[in-house]
ZADO-1210 file (C-alpha; in nm, 4 decimals, padded with zeros to 6 digits):
<atoms>
<atom x="-02.3768" y="-01.7262" z="-10.4426" code="MET" pos="1"/>
<atom x="-02.5850" y="-01.5763" z="-10.7159" code="ARG" pos="2"/>
<atom x="-02.6455" y="-01.2377" z="-10.9137" code="TYR" pos="3"/>
<atom x="-02.9324" y="-01.0179" z="-10.8161" code="GLU" pos="4"/>
<atom x="-03.0836" y="-00.7486" z="-11.0364" code="ARG" pos="5"/>
<atom x="-03.3400" y="-00.5182" z="-10.9165" code="LYS" pos="6"/>
<atom x="-03.6086" y="-00.3169" z="-11.0998" code="TYR" pos="7"/>
<atom x="-03.8274" y="-00.0459" z="-10.9648" code="VAL" pos="8"/>
<atom x="-04.2032" y="-00.0208" z="-11.1743" code="LEU" pos="9"/>
<atom x="-04.4893" y="00.1926" z="-11.0972" code="PRO" pos="10"/>
<atom x="-04.8006" y="00.0246" z="-11.0377" code="LEU" pos="11"/>
<atom x="-04.9028" y="00.0626" z="-11.3831" code="ASN" pos="12"/>
<atom x="-04.6246" y="-00.1424" z="-11.4847" code="GLY" pos="13"/>
<atom x="-04.7412" y="-00.4835" z="-11.3436" code="GLU" pos="14"/>
<atom x="-04.9462" y="-00.5576" z="-11.6834" code="ALA" pos="15"/>
<atom x="-04.6142" y="-00.5129" z="-11.8675" code="MET" pos="16"/>
<atom x="-04.4330" y="-00.7218" z="-11.6074" code="LEU" pos="17"/>
<atom x="-04.6918" y="-00.9944" z="-11.6514" code="GLU" pos="18"/>
<atom x="-04.6723" y="-00.9838" z="-12.0346" code="GLN" pos="19"/>
<atom x="-04.3021" y="-01.0012" z="-12.0029" code="ALA" pos="20"/>
<atom x="-04.2830" y="-01.2859" z="-11.8094" code="LEU" pos="21"/>
<atom x="-04.5725" y="-01.5000" z="-11.9969" code="LEU" pos="22"/>
<atom x="-04.3790" y="-01.4324" z="-12.3631" code="LEU" pos="23"/>
<atom x="-04.0293" y="-01.4847" z="-12.2280" code="HIS" pos="24"/>
<atom x="-03.8561" y="-01.7820" z="-12.3719" code="PRO" pos="25"/>
<atom x="-03.7472" y="-01.9222" z="-12.0254" code="GLU" pos="26"/>
<atom x="-04.1432" y="-02.0116" z="-11.9801" code="ALA" pos="27"/>
<atom x="-04.1745" y="-01.8552" z="-11.6241" code="PHE" pos="28"/>
<atom x="-04.4495" y="-02.0087" z="-11.4099" code="HIS" pos="29"/>
<atom x="-04.5453" y="-01.9659" z="-11.0403" code="GLN" pos="30"/>
<atom x="-04.4286" y="-02.2105" z="-10.8271" code="PRO" pos="31"/>
<atom x="-04.6247" y="-02.1596" z="-10.5081" code="TYR" pos="32"/>
<atom x="-04.8821" y="-01.9189" z="-10.4097" code="PRO" pos="33"/>
<atom x="-04.8023" y="-01.5604" z="-10.2897" code="ASP" pos="34"/>
<atom x="-04.7255" y="-01.4914" z="-09.9191" code="ARG" pos="35"/>
<atom x="-04.6846" y="-01.2042" z="-09.6864" code="ARG" pos="36"/>
<atom x="-04.3236" y="-01.1251" z="-09.5808" code="ILE" pos="37"/>
<atom x="-04.2453" y="-00.9422" z="-09.2334" code="ASN" pos="38"/>
<atom x="-03.8972" y="-00.8416" z="-09.1484" code="ASN" pos="39"/>
<atom x="-03.7244" y="-00.6380" z="-08.8494" code="ILE" pos="40"/>
<atom x="-03.3876" y="-00.4889" z="-08.9652" code="TYR" pos="41"/>
<atom x="-03.1073" y="-00.4621" z="-08.7278" code="PHE" pos="42"/>
<atom x="-02.8385" y="-00.2205" z="-08.7177" code="ASP" pos="43"/>
<atom x="-02.5812" y="-00.0702" z="-08.4984" code="THR" pos="44"/>
<atom x="-02.6395" y="00.2565" z="-08.2896" code="ALA" pos="45"/>
<atom x="-02.4542" y="00.4382" z="-08.5308" code="ALA" pos="46"/>
<atom x="-02.6247" y="00.2540" z="-08.8406" code="ARG" pos="47"/>
<atom x="-02.3403" y="00.1268" z="-09.0095" code="ASP" pos="48"/>
<atom x="-02.5374" y="-00.1098" z="-09.2347" code="CYS" pos="49"/>
<atom x="-02.7389" y="00.2024" z="-09.3750" code="TYR" pos="50"/>
<atom x="-02.4089" y="00.3967" z="-09.3953" code="LEU" pos="51"/>
<atom x="-02.2082" y="00.1169" z="-09.5718" code="ASP" pos="52"/>
<atom x="-02.5140" y="00.0969" z="-09.8209" code="ASN" pos="53"/>
<atom x="-02.5341" y="00.4845" z="-09.8856" code="GLN" pos="54"/>
<atom x="-02.1549" y="00.4975" z="-09.9149" code="ARG" pos="55"/>
<atom x="-02.1496" y="00.1929" z="-10.1807" code="GLY" pos="56"/>
<atom x="-01.9110" y="-00.0222" z="-09.9803" code="ILE" pos="57"/>
<atom x="-01.8444" y="-00.3253" z="-10.2060" code="SER" pos="58"/>
<atom x="-01.8795" y="-00.5875" z="-09.9525" code="LEU" pos="59"/>
<atom x="-02.1867" y="-00.4759" z="-09.7006" code="ARG" pos="60"/>
<atom x="-02.4179" y="-00.6744" z="-09.4671" code="LYS" pos="61"/>
<atom x="-02.7682" y="-00.6424" z="-09.3444" code="LYS" pos="62"/>
<atom x="-02.9265" y="-00.8510" z="-09.0658" code="VAL" pos="63"/>
<atom x="-03.2948" y="-00.8768" z="-09.0517" code="ARG" pos="64"/>
<atom x="-03.5444" y="-01.1474" z="-08.8776" code="LEU" pos="65"/>
<atom x="-03.7980" y="-01.2686" z="-09.1064" code="ARG" pos="66"/>
<atom x="-04.1320" y="-01.4528" z="-09.0799" code="TRP" pos="67"/>
<atom x="-04.4339" y="-01.5211" z="-09.3090" code="TYR" pos="68"/>
<atom x="-04.7925" y="-01.4815" z="-09.2907" code="GLY" pos="69"/>
<atom x="-04.9544" y="-01.2797" z="-09.0072" code="ALA" pos="70"/>
<atom x="-04.7385" y="-01.0291" z="-08.8510" code="PRO" pos="71"/>
<atom x="-04.8546" y="-01.1041" z="-08.4993" code="ASP" pos="72"/>
<atom x="-04.9419" y="-01.3906" z="-08.2853" code="GLY" pos="73"/>
<atom x="-04.7487" y="-01.7162" z="-08.2498" code="VAL" pos="74"/>
<atom x="-04.4900" y="-01.7139" z="-08.5253" code="ILE" pos="75"/>
<atom x="-04.3855" y="-02.0288" z="-08.7166" code="ASP" pos="76"/>
<atom x="-04.0440" y="-02.0758" z="-08.8650" code="HIS" pos="77"/>
<atom x="-03.8825" y="-01.7716" z="-08.8003" code="PRO" pos="78"/>
<atom x="-03.5357" y="-01.6981" z="-08.9272" code="VAL" pos="79"/>
<atom x="-03.2701" y="-01.4865" z="-08.8523" code="LEU" pos="80"/>
<atom x="-03.0806" y="-01.3770" z="-09.1776" code="GLU" pos="81"/>
<atom x="-02.7567" y="-01.2404" z="-09.2738" code="GLU" pos="82"/>
<atom x="-02.7635" y="-01.1107" z="-09.6044" code="LYS" pos="83"/>
<atom x="-02.4086" y="-01.0277" z="-09.7663" code="PHE" pos="84"/>
<atom x="-02.3782" y="-00.8172" z="-10.0931" code="LYS" pos="85"/>
<atom x="-02.0734" y="-00.7859" z="-10.3191" code="ARG" pos="86"/>
<atom x="-02.1604" y="-00.5474" z="-10.5764" code="ASN" pos="87"/>
<atom x="-02.4253" y="-00.7382" z="-10.7657" code="HIS" pos="88"/>
<atom x="-02.3669" y="-01.0522" z="-10.6330" code="MET" pos="89"/>
<atom x="-02.5588" y="-01.1747" z="-10.2995" code="GLY" pos="90"/>
<atom x="-02.5915" y="-01.4740" z="-10.0413" code="TRP" pos="91"/>
<atom x="-02.7316" y="-01.5462" z="-09.7072" code="LYS" pos="92"/>
<atom x="-02.6283" y="-01.7344" z="-09.3943" code="GLU" pos="93"/>
<atom x="-02.9675" y="-01.8504" z="-09.2341" code="ILE" pos="94"/>
<atom x="-02.9999" y="-01.9077" z="-08.8662" code="HIS" pos="95"/>
<atom x="-03.3517" y="-02.1112" z="-08.8018" code="ARG" pos="96"/>
<atom x="-03.5093" y="-01.9922" z="-08.4789" code="LEU" pos="97"/>
<atom x="-03.7601" y="-02.1980" z="-08.2595" code="PRO" pos="98"/>
<atom x="-04.1165" y="-02.1932" z="-08.3608" code="SER" pos="99"/>
<atom x="-04.4135" y="-02.1427" z="-08.1423" code="GLY" pos="100"/>
<atom x="-04.2960" y="-01.8064" z="-07.9820" code="LEU" pos="101"/>
<atom x="-04.4838" y="-01.4516" z="-08.0176" code="THR" pos="102"/>
<atom x="-04.2427" y="-01.1770" z="-08.1615" code="LEU" pos="103"/>
<atom x="-04.1688" y="-01.0500" z="-07.8052" code="ASP" pos="104"/>
<atom x="-04.0518" y="-01.3975" z="-07.7155" code="GLY" pos="105"/>
<atom x="-03.8145" y="-01.4215" z="-08.0270" code="ILE" pos="106"/>
<atom x="-03.6604" y="-01.0806" z="-07.9780" code="LEU" pos="107"/>
<atom x="-03.6041" y="-01.1756" z="-07.6014" code="THR" pos="108"/>
<atom x="-03.4101" y="-01.4872" z="-07.7235" code="GLU" pos="109"/>
<atom x="-03.2181" y="-01.2987" z="-07.9997" code="LEU" pos="110"/>
<atom x="-03.0652" y="-01.0699" z="-07.7419" code="ARG" pos="111"/>
<atom x="-02.7998" y="-01.3451" z="-07.6838" code="ASP" pos="112"/>
<atom x="-02.7765" y="-01.4687" z="-08.0277" code="ASN" pos="113"/>
<atom x="-02.4063" y="-01.4408" z="-08.1191" code="PRO" pos="114"/>
<atom x="-02.4881" y="-01.2397" z="-08.4472" code="VAL" pos="115"/>
<atom x="-02.6571" y="-00.9863" z="-08.2509" code="ILE" pos="116"/>
<atom x="-02.4677" y="-00.9733" z="-07.9746" code="ALA" pos="117"/>
<atom x="-02.1075" y="-00.9874" z="-08.1364" code="ALA" pos="118"/>
<atom x="-02.2614" y="-00.7153" z="-08.3772" code="GLY" pos="119"/>
<atom x="-02.3799" y="-00.4884" z="-08.1108" code="GLU" pos="120"/>
<atom x="-02.7054" y="-00.4639" z="-08.3145" code="LEU" pos="121"/>
<atom x="-03.0367" y="-00.3499" z="-08.2023" code="GLU" pos="122"/>
<atom x="-03.3864" y="-00.3827" z="-08.3873" code="PRO" pos="123"/>
<atom x="-03.4329" y="-00.0692" z="-08.5690" code="VAL" pos="124"/>
<atom x="-03.6971" y="-00.1003" z="-08.8700" code="LEU" pos="125"/>
<atom x="-04.0127" y="-00.2985" z="-08.9654" code="ASN" pos="126"/>
<atom x="-04.0865" y="-00.3990" z="-09.3025" code="ASN" pos="127"/>
<atom x="-04.3968" y="-00.5815" z="-09.4364" code="SER" pos="128"/>
<atom x="-04.5009" y="-00.6727" z="-09.8199" code="TYR" pos="129"/>
<atom x="-04.6747" y="-00.9337" z="-10.0399" code="GLN" pos="130"/>
<atom x="-04.4427" y="-01.1548" z="-10.2640" code="ARG" pos="131"/>
<atom x="-04.5153" y="-01.3309" z="-10.5698" code="SER" pos="132"/>
<atom x="-04.2572" y="-01.5760" z="-10.7374" code="TYR" pos="133"/>
<atom x="-04.1716" y="-01.6889" z="-11.0832" code="ARG" pos="134"/>
<atom x="-03.9409" y="-01.9478" z="-11.1764" code="VAL" pos="135"/>
<atom x="-03.8043" y="-02.0477" z="-11.5389" code="SER" pos="136"/>
<atom x="-03.8847" y="-02.3999" z="-11.6718" code="ALA" pos="137"/>
<atom x="-03.5412" y="-02.5231" z="-11.6246" code="ASP" pos="138"/>
<atom x="-03.5067" y="-02.3295" z="-11.2711" code="GLY" pos="139"/>
<atom x="-03.1946" y="-02.1381" z="-11.3665" code="ARG" pos="140"/>
<atom x="-03.3941" y="-01.7763" z="-11.3200" code="PHE" pos="141"/>
<atom x="-03.5964" y="-01.6699" z="-11.0323" code="ARG" pos="142"/>
<atom x="-03.8193" y="-01.3615" z="-11.0268" code="VAL" pos="143"/>
<atom x="-03.9465" y="-01.2132" z="-10.7250" code="THR" pos="144"/>
<atom x="-04.2356" y="-00.9514" z="-10.7332" code="ILE" pos="145"/>
<atom x="-04.2989" y="-00.7524" z="-10.4100" code="ASP" pos="146"/>
<atom x="-04.6059" y="-00.5201" z="-10.3868" code="GLN" pos="147"/>
<atom x="-04.7990" y="-00.3347" z="-10.0964" code="GLN" pos="148"/>
<atom x="-04.4702" y="-00.2342" z="-09.9337" code="LEU" pos="149"/>
<atom x="-04.4969" y="-00.0686" z="-09.5826" code="ALA" pos="150"/>
<atom x="-04.2703" y="00.0426" z="-09.3241" code="PHE" pos="151"/>
<atom x="-04.2410" y="00.1513" z="-08.9698" code="GLY" pos="152"/>
<atom x="-03.9906" y="00.2230" z="-08.6729" code="ALA" pos="153"/>
<atom x="-03.9400" y="-00.0561" z="-08.4604" code="TYR" pos="154"/>
<atom x="-04.1298" y="-00.0029" z="-08.1163" code="GLU" pos="155"/>
<atom x="-04.1186" y="-00.2573" z="-07.8507" code="PRO" pos="156"/>
<atom x="-04.4865" y="-00.2300" z="-07.8093" code="GLN" pos="157"/>
<atom x="-04.5296" y="-00.4111" z="-08.1246" code="GLY" pos="158"/>
<atom x="-04.5069" y="-00.4860" z="-08.5070" code="PHE" pos="159"/>
<atom x="-04.6521" y="-00.1977" z="-08.6915" code="SER" pos="160"/>
<atom x="-04.5970" y="-00.0400" z="-09.0423" code="CYS" pos="161"/>
<atom x="-04.7733" y="00.2657" z="-09.0763" code="PRO" pos="162"/>
<atom x="-04.5735" y="00.4076" z="-09.3679" code="TYR" pos="163"/>
<atom x="-04.6991" y="00.2748" z="-09.7097" code="PRO" pos="164"/>
<atom x="-04.4760" y="00.2515" z="-10.0103" code="PHE" pos="165"/>
<atom x="-04.7479" y="00.0996" z="-10.2209" code="SER" pos="166"/>
<atom x="-04.7055" y="00.3165" z="-10.5402" code="ASP" pos="167"/>
<atom x="-04.4065" y="00.0879" z="-10.6674" code="ARG" pos="168"/>
<atom x="-04.3341" y="-00.2688" z="-10.7691" code="ILE" pos="169"/>
<atom x="-03.9787" y="-00.3926" z="-10.6455" code="ILE" pos="170"/>
<atom x="-03.8852" y="-00.6864" z="-10.8960" code="VAL" pos="171"/>
<atom x="-03.5817" y="-00.8858" z="-10.8305" code="GLU" pos="172"/>
<atom x="-03.4262" y="-01.1202" z="-11.0888" code="TRP" pos="173"/>
<atom x="-03.1706" y="-01.3867" z="-10.9305" code="LYS" pos="174"/>
<atom x="-02.9262" y="-01.6423" z="-11.0910" code="TYR" pos="175"/>
<atom x="-02.6324" y="-01.8222" z="-11.0176" code="LYS" pos="176"/>
<atom x="-02.3074" y="-01.7304" z="-11.1182" code="LYS" pos="177"/>
<atom x="-02.2599" y="-02.0495" z="-11.3163" code="LYS" pos="178"/>
<atom x="-02.5574" y="-01.9210" z="-11.5175" code="ASP" pos="179"/>
<atom x="-02.3869" y="-01.5577" z="-11.6227" code="LEU" pos="180"/>
<atom x="-02.3346" y="-01.6677" z="-11.9894" code="ASP" pos="181"/>
<atom x="-02.7147" y="-01.7543" z="-12.0132" code="SER" pos="182"/>
<atom x="-02.8401" y="-01.4345" z="-11.8381" code="ALA" pos="183"/>
<atom x="-02.7203" y="-01.2489" z="-12.1656" code="GLU" pos="184"/>
<atom x="-02.9833" y="-01.4372" z="-12.3645" code="ASP" pos="185"/>
<atom x="-03.2597" y="-01.3696" z="-12.0681" code="PHE" pos="186"/>
<atom x="-03.2051" y="-00.9915" z="-12.0730" code="ALA" pos="187"/>
<atom x="-03.2331" y="-00.9914" z="-12.4426" code="ARG" pos="188"/>
<atom x="-03.6082" y="-01.0409" z="-12.3859" code="TYR" pos="189"/>
<atom x="-03.6416" y="-00.8472" z="-12.0900" code="TRP" pos="190"/>
<atom x="-03.7511" y="-00.4677" z="-12.1294" code="PRO" pos="191"/>
<atom x="-03.6746" y="-00.3454" z="-11.7725" code="PHE" pos="192"/>
<atom x="-03.3577" y="-00.1516" z="-11.6812" code="ARG" pos="193"/>
<atom x="-03.1923" y="-00.2313" z="-11.3193" code="ALA" pos="194"/>
<atom x="-03.1901" y="00.0051" z="-11.0620" code="LYS" pos="195"/>
<atom x="-03.0194" y="00.0181" z="-10.7306" code="ARG" pos="196"/>
<atom x="-03.2915" y="-00.0097" z="-10.4352" code="PHE" pos="197"/>
<atom x="-03.2498" y="-00.1105" z="-10.0807" code="SER" pos="198"/>
<atom x="-03.5633" y="-00.1737" z="-09.8796" code="LYS" pos="199"/>
<atom x="-03.3824" y="-00.1189" z="-09.5679" code="TYR" pos="200"/>
<atom x="-03.2337" y="00.2074" z="-09.6743" code="SER" pos="201"/>
<atom x="-03.5553" y="00.3263" z="-09.8251" code="THR" pos="202"/>
<atom x="-03.7685" y="00.2565" z="-09.5031" code="GLY" pos="203"/>
<atom x="-03.4980" y="00.4036" z="-09.2641" code="LEU" pos="204"/>
<atom x="-03.5268" y="00.7453" z="-09.4566" code="GLU" pos="205"/>
<atom x="-03.9324" y="00.7345" z="-09.4644" code="MET" pos="206"/>
<atom x="-03.9538" y="00.6903" z="-09.0981" code="VAL" pos="207"/>
<atom x="-03.6837" y="00.9662" z="-09.0349" code="ALA" pos="208"/>
<atom x="-03.4718" y="00.7606" z="-08.8165" code="ASP" pos="209"/>
<atom x="-03.3135" y="01.0302" z="-08.5883" code="PRO" pos="210"/>
<atom x="-02.9702" y="00.8111" z="-08.6205" code="ALA" pos="211"/>
<atom x="-02.9417" y="00.8559" z="-08.9795" code="ILE" pos="212"/>
</atoms>
């Protein structure tokens, strides 16, 4: 379980963000190269996950299929994630799926998955973005930087994200509950104000899902 704080910055805020990370006393570094993240979000026919977010339900859940790299072809190391949120704290349950299948094959396998079947979930929204990672020198604080966001309504014909949300940078600061006291020191050198933001809700509204 960890705290998750989100920040929505304009594209021209990238230089300020990099400067804040460079000058921060926590001495952030990039642990590995940027990578492309692809998601397919699942929801009920009534869009209960979306509505829980809109209503500000304190304990809520999102379910998504996630993989990295190219959005099509054979997919390596896909995962089904149940992402739980309680106020500012979040945690995941990750279900690893077989590698070497195409997206069609993975979605066929997921029809009988207990998480999908028990929740009466269906694929609803495509999402893709480029993510960059920063980690503090002691490993307590992690910052993710998401750019080039794009969305698309799920269609059986294939994975497509024709709706860009490319004029914003989504930044998330993550730390464990045991580091809550130290987070006050972190925030003293952090020039941005947290803002509530959901990729799933934003994308669903952009594609004008008829169920919402």
